[in-house]
N, C-alpha and C positions, 0 to 999 in steps of 0.2 A: 361659306363666302362672306366677306362682309364687304362694306361698300361705303365710297367717301367722295367728295368732290375736288376737284382740279382745277387750277387755272389754265387756258389755253391760249397761246396768241399765234398767231400766222403770222409771217414775215417771208420774205427774199430773202433768199440765200446773201450771205454777206461776203463780197470775194475783195481779195485784196491782190493788185495789179505790181505784177516784180517789174520791174524797168530799170534801164540803167542809167544812173547818176545824169544829168547834163543832156540825155537824148531825146529831145525835144519830138522828133519824128514819133518817137512811141506812146510819146506823151498823150500826141495827138490818137494813135491808132487806138491806145487803151479809154478815150473818151468818145471813140466812134462805138466801140465795143459794148460800151456802159450805155449808149444811146440806145440798145437793141433791148436793155436787160428792166424789167420790173424792177426800180429801185435802184437803178445804176447811177442816180447822181448821188447814191450815199455810199458806194464803193469809193473804198482810200484808193490811191494810186500810190507806191511806193518804191521813192528811188533808193540804187540801192550801188554804193562805191565799195571799193576796198575793205572802210570801217563800215561793217555791218551795223553796229549799235544802234545808229538811229533807225533802220529799218526795222531791227527787231522790235524796239520802242513801239514804234507805228503801229507792227502787227498785234504786238499787247494791249495797246489804246485802242483799237477799233474792232478787236477780238473777233478778226474776220474767220469765216468757217472755213474758207478754202483759198489757196494760194494760185494764182495762175501767172506764170513767167510769160511776159510780151517778146522778152527777150531772154536770150540762152546764153549768157555770160557764167565763167565757172564759176562766179561767186553767189550769183544767182541759181545755180542747179545746188548749191552745196545748201543753200538756205533753206530751196525746195525739199532736198534729199533730209535735213536735220528734222525739219517739221512735216516728213512726210504725210502725217493724219490728219491735217490741214488738207483735206482733199474728200472729193465725192465720192460717195459710195458705189461700189458694181466700176463706175466708167472711171473712176480717176479723171477724168478732163473734163474741160467747159464745153466744147463742139466734140460731136460724134456724129459720122458719117450715114447718113440715110441710106438704107440698103437697096433701093429703089430707084432714088435718083440721082445716087453715088456725090449728093452735093452735104454741106455742112449743117448740122439743124445742133440748137444750144441745147444741152440740157440742162439748164435751169429756169425760171420762169422767164420767160421773155414779154416782151412789150404788145404780142398779138392778143395775150389773155386780156393786158388791159384794153386793146382796141376792142374785143370781144364783149368786153364787160360794158363800154362805155354806148358801143352800138346798139345792144338790147337794152340799154335804161334811157338813152338820151337821144341819139339821131334815127332808130330804126324806121319811126315814121314821121322823120321831119322831111316837107318837100324834096322833089331832086334838085333844085336851086339853092338851096338853103346852104348858108356857110358858116362856120364854128368860128371861134377866137383861138383853133389849132392852127399853126401856124411850120410850115418846111420853111425854115431861114434859107436863101440863097446868097453866095457873094462870090466873088472871082476868087479862084487859089491863088493867085498871084498878089491879091492885098495885101498890105503889109499888117492887117488885123486879121489874116486867115488861121492862124494858131489860137489867138484869142476867141473868135469869133466860135469854135469848135467847140472849146470848154464851154465858153459862155450858152453857145444858145442847142451843141450837139449837133451833130451831123452823122447820116447812116452811113455805116460800112461801104465799102469799094467793092467791085465784084471780085477783087482777088482773093477774098475772104472764102467766094464759090459756097455762100449760103443758099440754101433752100425757098425763102422766102426772098420776095422784095417790098422789104418794111418799111421804104419810102412809100411808095404805092397802097400800102393797106392804111398808113398814117392816112394818107390822103383821104382814101374811099372811106374807111372805116371809121375817122370822126370828121367828115365833111370839111377836111381842112383845105387849104391852098397853099399857093406859094409865096413867098414875101421877100424883096430882093432888099439888102441891107448890104450899106459897108461906101455907098457913093457919097450920100450925106447923112450930117447926123439926126436931121429929120427923119429920116429912116430908122436912123437906131433908137430915137424918141419914141417914134408910133410902134416900135416892135416892144416897147415896154407891155402894150395893153392887150400883144396875144400869149398865148402858151406854146411855147418853142417845144423841139420834139426832148431837150434833156428835163426841164421843167415838167414834162409828161410824163415819165419815169416815176415821179414822186406822189402820182395820181394815188389817192385812196389810201394812203401812208402817214400813218404819227408818230410823231417823236416820244419817247418816254427816257428819263433818266440820266439827259444833258445836262451839262451845266455851260456855264458864261452866255454871253448876248445872245441875242434871236434874231440881230439884225444889222448888217455892216458892211460897209464899201471899204474895196480895195483900192487903194492907188500905188500901181508899180509897173514893171516897164513888161509889155505886151510880148516882147521877144524874149524875156528872160526865162528860163529853164525853173530857177528857183519861182520866182514869181508866180507864174503860169500853176507850178504845182501847189505852191502853199494855199492859193486863191483856190485851187480845187479840193483838197482835203478840208481846209477851214467851211466850206460849201457839207462837205460830204458829212460833217460832224453834226449837221442838222441847221446850218445860219441862213438866214435868209441874204444871200449875198449877189454882191454883183463887182463888176471889175472896169476902172476906169485907168486909160492909161495916164501915168504919171506926166509926161512932158505934152501931155493934150488937155491939160485942165482947165482951162480959159473956156477952148473948146466945145468942153462938155458941160457949160456950166449950167443949161436948160436941163440937162441929162440927167444931172446929179440932182438939180430940184425936185424933177420930175421922181427918181426914186425916195427922197426924202420924203415928198407927198403919198407916193405909195405905202410908205413904212407907217405915217401917222394913221392910214385906214386899216392896220390893224389892231383890235385891243388887245387892252395891256393887261397882262397875267394875272395883276393884282391893281383893284380898284385904286388904292390910295399910293402906288409908286408906281411909276414909269418903265416900261422895259428900256435896255439901252442899247444903243447902236454905235458900234467902235468903227470908227474911218482910220484905216489901217496905213499908213506910210512909212518911208525907210529912214526922212530924215525931218529935223527941225526945218527946214527952210520949206519943204514939203509942208508942212503943217501950217506952218502962215500962209501958204498961197491958199489951203482949204480952208483956212479958217476968214478969210476975206470973202470966201463963195456963201457962207454961214451968216454974214450978217445981215440981220435982219428977217433973217429966217425963225417963226415959232414953232417947235414940234413937241407932238406929243410924247414922243421920245428922250430919254435922257443921254446926248451925243456926248462922245468921249474918244478922245483920241488914242492910238496907240503905236507907237512910235518901234518899229520892230529893229532888234541889232542881231536877232537871233529868230528860227521860228518854235513857237509855242505854240500848244493845241490844250483847249480845256475836253474835260470829260466828251467824250460824241454821243449825240440819242443813238436809242436804237429804234428801228422804226416797221411799225407792225400796220397790219391790215385792221386787225380788229382785236379784242380781248373778251372770252368768253370763259362760260363754265361749262365744265364738264362733270358726267360720275365716271366712276371705275371702280370695279370689281377688286377685291384683296385676296388673295386666297396663296395656298403655300403647295407647291409641287416639286419633290424630289430635295427636300431639306431646302428649297430656296421660296422667298416670297415673291409674288409677280403683280404688277397691278395692270390689269385690261383697259386700255381708256376708250371709250367711243368719241369720236374726234365729232366735235359740232360742224356745222354746215358748214363750208366757205363761200360766204355771201360774195367775195369777191373776182369767183371765178361762175363762168354760164357754160352749158353743157352746149355746147353746137354741133353733137356730133364728131369733134376731132379725138383721134387715138393718142394722145399728147401724153407723154409721163414723166412731164419735168419735173425736178426739182423743187421744192418749197420746206423752207425751215418751221418747224412746231416746236413753240417754246410751252414747255408743260411743268407748273409748278403746284405742288399739293398743298393745299389749303391747312392741313393738318395731317399729322404723320400720327395716323391711328393703324392696331392691325398689325403691325409688324415692328413690333418692340427691339431697340437694340439697333435697328437698320433706318437706314435715312435714303432721300432721295435730294435733298437739299444740299447740295455737294459743294464744298469750297472752292473757290475761284482760284486755280493753281495753273501756273504757267508750266506744261509739259505733263501734264498729269491726263489729258484729253484720252488716249491711248487706253491707260489702265482702266477709268471709268468708261469709256464707251465698250471695253471688253465685258465689265462687270453689268452693266446696266442693259444693253444691248446686244452684246455678243459680238457684234461688226464693229473693228476699231474702228471705223472710218464716219460711222452713223451719227454717234452722238460728241456733240460739242457744252462744254462748260462754259458759261459767261457768268458777267453781272449779275445777269438777269436769270439765272437759273441753268436748267438744261435743255439744250434744244437738240431734237432729233432732223437729221435730214432723210425728208420720205419722200415717197412721188404723189401729187399733186391729188390723185384719185384714189389713195387710203384712206378709208373711214375708222381705223381702228388702230393702236398702237400698244406694243406690252413692255413694260420698262419691269426690270427688277432690282427691289432696294440693296443699296449696300451696306455691309454689317460696317457697324461705326467703327471699329476697332482694327478693319481690313483698313481702311483710308489713313488710319493713324501708323499702320505697320508699314504701307508703302511709302508713306512721306517717310520714315525714318532709313525706307529701303532708298530711295533717291536722294538722301541727304549720304547716301556712301557706306552705312552700315549694313553688317552680314548677318545670318542668323539671327532675324528679330521676329519675336516669337513674344505670346503672353508670359508671363512666369507662373511659377507653382502659385504664390501669394496671390497672386493677379486673378488666375483661375478662381482660386479660391475667394477670392473677391468679387468678383463675376458671377459664381453662381450663389452666393449672398445676396445679392442685389438679385437676382433672379426668382432665387427663393422668397423673398420679397416680395416681389411682383416687379417695381421699378425703385429707382432713388427717390421718390417721394414717398414712399413707402416706409422708409428707413428712417424715419424722423423718431422713432422710440430709442436710435442711440444717443439721441442726444441725453437724455437720463441718465446722470451718471450713478443713479440704483441701479439701472438696468446693464450698462457697463459692468460694474461688480459681479452683479449675479450672474451673467455669461463667461464672467472670468472664472468664475467657482469652480474647484476640479470636482465638489462633492454632491450628491444628491442633496436638498433639503426638505424640512417637512413644509404642511403648508401653514404652519402659523410663523418659521422663520422666513418664509416667500412672502407674509402680508408684513412682517414684521421689514424685510429687506427693501421693499417697494415702497419708495417713501416720497409723497408729492409735494412739492415747493409751492404753494399757492402764488408769489411773485416772479420766481426764476419759470415757471413751468405756463405762466397765461398764455394762451393763444398756441400753444403746443398742440395742433391739431394730427392724433396720429391716423385718424381712418374717416372717410368722406363720411357722414352723417354725423358724427361726435355730435350729442347733443349739447354739451357744455364747452366754454373756451377753455378751460382748463382740466385733463383727463382726470379720470377719478382713478383710485387703484385698482378697481375691479376691469376699467378699461383697459389700464396696461398687462393687466396679468391677461385675460382675455385675447388681445391681440398678439400677445407672445406666445400663446397657445393655437392661436387660428395661423401664428407665420411658423410653426414648427420650430421655435426657437429653444422653445423648453417643452418637455415631455412629461406626461403624468403617469404613474407607476407605482412599484414597491419597492423597497431596500430590504431584504430577506436574508437571513443568516442559514447559516449552512449545518444539520447536526450534527456533521461527520469532521469537519477542519475548523469550525467557528467562525469564517471569513462571511463578510457581508456583499452579497451581490444585488445589483440591483438591476429590476427589466420594468422594460413599458409593458401599458395594457395591451399592446399588439404582441408583446413577446408570452406573455404570461401562459400558464398553461396547468393544468391538476397538480402534473409534477414537474419539474425544475430539476435542472441539471448545473450544479456547480463548477463554474467556470475555473475552478482552483485543483479540486481534489477528483472532479466528475462523480463526484456523488448522488445520488439521486434522493430528492425533498419533496415531502409533500406541502404543496402552495395554497390547499384549503384552509389547512390548521394554522398555519402561519400567519396568512392574511384575517384571519378572523381574530389570532390574539393581538396583531399589529394593531386593529379600529381606526388607520391612518393611512392617506396617499402620501407618498413623496414626489418631488419634483427635479429635476433633471436637463442640464440642457442639452440639445439634441444635434444632429446632424452635422455640419460643419463645424459647430462649435466644440462639439468633443476636440476637433483639431485644432481650433484658433486658440484654445486657451492654454495647450503646448506650448505656443509661440511667445516670445518675448515681446515682438511688438506684431499685432493682428492688422486684420481688413478694417475695422472699425472706424480708428483714425483715417484713413484714405474713402471711404465711403463717406462721411462727415464733411470731407475736402469737397468731393464729388457733389453731393448734394449742396452744400455751401454756394459752388462757382455756380451749378443750374438754378438754383433763385435768383443769382446775380445776373448772368448772363442766359436762360434762356430764350429769349428772344431774337439773339442774335447766333443763331444756326448752332447751338451746343452741341459739341460731340465729344467722348471720352473715350478713354481706355484706361483698364486695371495697368495693375504691375507689369513690365517689359524688361525683358531682356534684350541685351545689345552686344555690338560685336563689332570693333575693328581691329585693333591691333594684341587687343584685352577685352575681356567681357565687362559690360556695365550695366547697372539695372537704373529704371525707375521706377517711382510708385504709383506714379498715374499721368494721364496725360490728357490734355484739354485743348478746344481750338475753340478760338470765339472768330465769328463771321460777322463782320460791321456792314450793314447796311450803307451808312452814310457814303462810305468812300471803298467799299467791295473789298477791306484789306481782308486778310487772315490772320491773326493772330493765335500763335502758339503758346501752350504754358508745360512745362515739366516740374514735378515736383518729387520734394523727399517728406516724408510722413512718418512722426514718430508719436510713439502715447507718451512715455516718460525718459527714453533716450536721449541722449546727448548727439546734437548734429553737429557734425565733426568737421576738420576742413578736408579730409577724403571724400564725404558727402557732398561739399561745397564743390570741390575740384572735379569730379566727375560731373556734375550736372554743367559747369562752364564749359567743358569741354563737348558735352552732347549738344549744348546751345550753338558754339562755334559752326557746328555743323549743320543747324538748323534757319540759322538765319542766309547761311549761303544760298538754301531755295525761295529768300526774297521775302520771310515773313519775319514779323517781329516775333522775338522769343522771353517769355519771363519766364523767370525762375519763381516758385511758389513753396515755402516752409511753413509745414503746418505740423503743431505740435498739442495735445491734449493741454499737457502742462504748460507751465508758464517757463520762459526762454530764459537763460539762465545768462549770467552779464559775459561770459565767453561765446555763447552762441551772437550775441547782442552784437557784440565786437566784430565778431566775422560776416555778418550783416551790412553793416556799418561802410565796411572793407568792399564791398560789390556794391555798395549806391555811390563809393568815390570812383568807381570803375565804370560809373554810367551803367550800370546792369541792372533792369528792371527788374524789381523781386517785391513780391508779395507774402504780408508775414501772420498765420493765421495761428490763435492760440482757444484754447475753451473759450474764453470769452466771448469770439466770434462764431464757433464749431457749435456752443451748444443755445447758440441763441433761436427763440422757437421757429421762428420763419426767415426774416432776413438779417444777415448781419449789422449790427451797429445799431437798432432799431432800439434797442435798451440804454446806450447812451445818452448821458447826460451831459455831454460837453458840447458847449455851442459854439466852438472853435475847430471842432470836428470838420474837413475838408466835404467830406459826402457822406450824409448821413444814410440817404439811398441811394448807394453804390447800385450801379446798372451796368457797369464794364470792369474790366481787367483792370483801366487806367483808374478808376476809381478805386478801387479796391488797391492799387499800387499807392494812391499818394494819403489815403487813411494808414497803410502799413508804414508810412514812412513818417506820419504825423505821431502815431501814438507807440512806434519802437525808436524811431531811431532819429529823436532828436537828442 
C-alpha cells in the first residue's frame, strides 16, 4: 500500500430551490427555509416557467448538489425527474420525520450546529445580561416591504412546516440575541445595518473561493417585483455583499445608501494597488441619474460603477467552504480496482454536545498528485449529466458523489471520519462520453489495445521518448534479427537533434549515448538478445532468445533436433531482435508509434490541465467508425472541458474519408457542450493534397491541430527548437496554442 496527500474541504450541501416563476409567496417560503440552513444565504432560488432553459442554466451555473421543489408544477416535477441524481443519498428529501416527535427535521446541516459552535466559542461564559450583535428583525406582515425584509433579513419558518425545533428561540438563546423592530422608520433600517440578522448568520465561518465579478453591490429595484427580488437573492447567493433599496424610495434611503457605501469601504481591497468594484444595479438610465446625484461628493475606496440591466446575467458564483485542510490516504488495489481510503481531518466548525444528529455535509476531495493508480484518475471532468456515472464508479452510490468545478464532492453524514473512493480508468471516462454522445458498441479497438499495452510495457507515456529517435523506429520495424555490430551501426546519435532527449530518470548527460539507448531498449524489453541458429536438416535459420535456448533446439520448420551448444560456440556472437508486441507491430503498415508520440506531445503540452487520454476506439452509429486516439483537456480558468480526436499516420495519406469520419464524430461530441478539436498527426511531411484538405476545414471554422515529425521528434516540448520569431506560441501550453501554431506553420 502506498500513501499520498489529498486536499479536503468541507462545506454545506448546496441546494437549488425550485419555484414557479412569478410565485412570490413561494420565493418568500424558500427564503424562510434558507434562514434555518447553514449556508442558506448562498443557495440559489430557481424560477421555473414553461421554457426551462433559464432554469437549467442556473442549475448548471451554481452546480447545485440537491434540487428541492418548493412548488409542485408539472414542469418542476419534470426537471426533478430528469435530474433525479441531484438528490441526497438514502433519504432523497430535505426534510424527514422524527420517529419520536413526528415532527420534521432537516437532513442537511442546519443553523443549530452554528448556534452550538458560537455558544461554545463566544457566549458560553458571557454574563446573563450580555447582548450580542445578533438580532431577529421584526416587522408587520402587513408592511409594503414585508417580502423585501424576508429576503434581506431572513425570517424563521412558520409553524406550518411542523419543525422539530423552535429556531427563533434557539437563535435568541444560543447567540445572546434580541428582537429588533424595523419597517416603521428609515432610522430603524439604518440601525439594523450595525447588527447581524438571521440570513447573514447563515454565512458564518464560510469563505468563498473561485468566484468572479464584484464583491459589493446595491440593487435598486421594485420591492414588490418577483423578478427583482429573485435577481437580488441570486446575486447575493453567488457571493456578492449586496443590499436592496426600493427604486421608488431612493431619496428616502439617502442616509441608508451612504451608510452602505461607508460599510463597503471598511473591507480591505483584495489587491493593494487596485480597488475592488462595487456595482450599482439599476434598470433604467433615469434611475442611474437619480442615484448619481446621491454620489456627488462621496469618496470611496471602492471602484463604483453602474449596471443597467435589460436582462438578468450572472457571473461565476463562489463556492463557500468552512475550511481547507490536508489529509493522508492509503492507496490499495482490491479486486482489480484501485481504492483510496481517506482519513478525514477534524471538523473544527462542529462541536460535540452529545446530540445524535447525522445531518449531511459536502466533503470535497482533490488529490495533490495522482500516483499509485496509473491510468486512473480522480480529477474528473466537469460534464453535465455525468454525475450518475461518476458516482457509481467512484462511490458505488449513484446519489453520493457530485462533480463540480472544484473537483469531486461526496455527500456524507457529518460524523463520518473516513471515506473510500475508487479512481476511474481514464479510457472508461472517454468511452462514457462517446456513449452519451449517441454512439453504440464503443470499445477500445485491437490497434488501441496494442498501443495501450506498449505504453504499459514502457511504464508510462513519459518513458516512450525513445520512440522520438528515427533510428529506433527503423530498428523496431526491422523484420529480421541483427548482429551486435549492425545494432551499433543502426543506433545513430545526432548531437543537435537529440540534445536534451532524456530517456530515463538519472540520465547523466543531456544527450543520450549509444549505450544509453541500447540499455533502455533492453530494459523495456523492446528488443531481446539471443542467437540465430541454422537447422542441420532443412538449412533454414531460426532465432531464439536467451530465455528460449536449451542444449537441444527443435527447428520450427522441419521439427528436427539440433545441438545448440556447438552452434553457439561456432557463431561466437549474439543477435538482437524486436520482441513482444513489436513482433506484431512491424507487420502493420501504420503502427502504434505515431499515436504514442502524439499522445506524449499532448501530455507534455497540457499535463497541468487534467490530461486524460485513450488509444484507438471503434464507434458505431449506423455504421462503424474508428479514431486513433482521444484526449481531454480541462481548463482551470473557466472549468471548460475540451476534447480532441485524431487520425495518425506514419507515411500514409490522410484522405477525404478520414476527415469526413472525424467531422461526423465531432458533430456528435459538440452536442454535449464540449469544444472539439480535430488532430492530424503524421511522422512524414504533409502532402499538398493533405494541406488543401486541412485548409477547407479551416474555412469551416473547425479547430484543427497539425503535427508532423518536426514537432513529434522534439526532445521535450514541441516548437522549442523553432527559430521562427513570428511563431504565435513558442511555449505552447494548451490546445488553443497548438491550433494557432498549426495554422501559422501549415495553413498560410
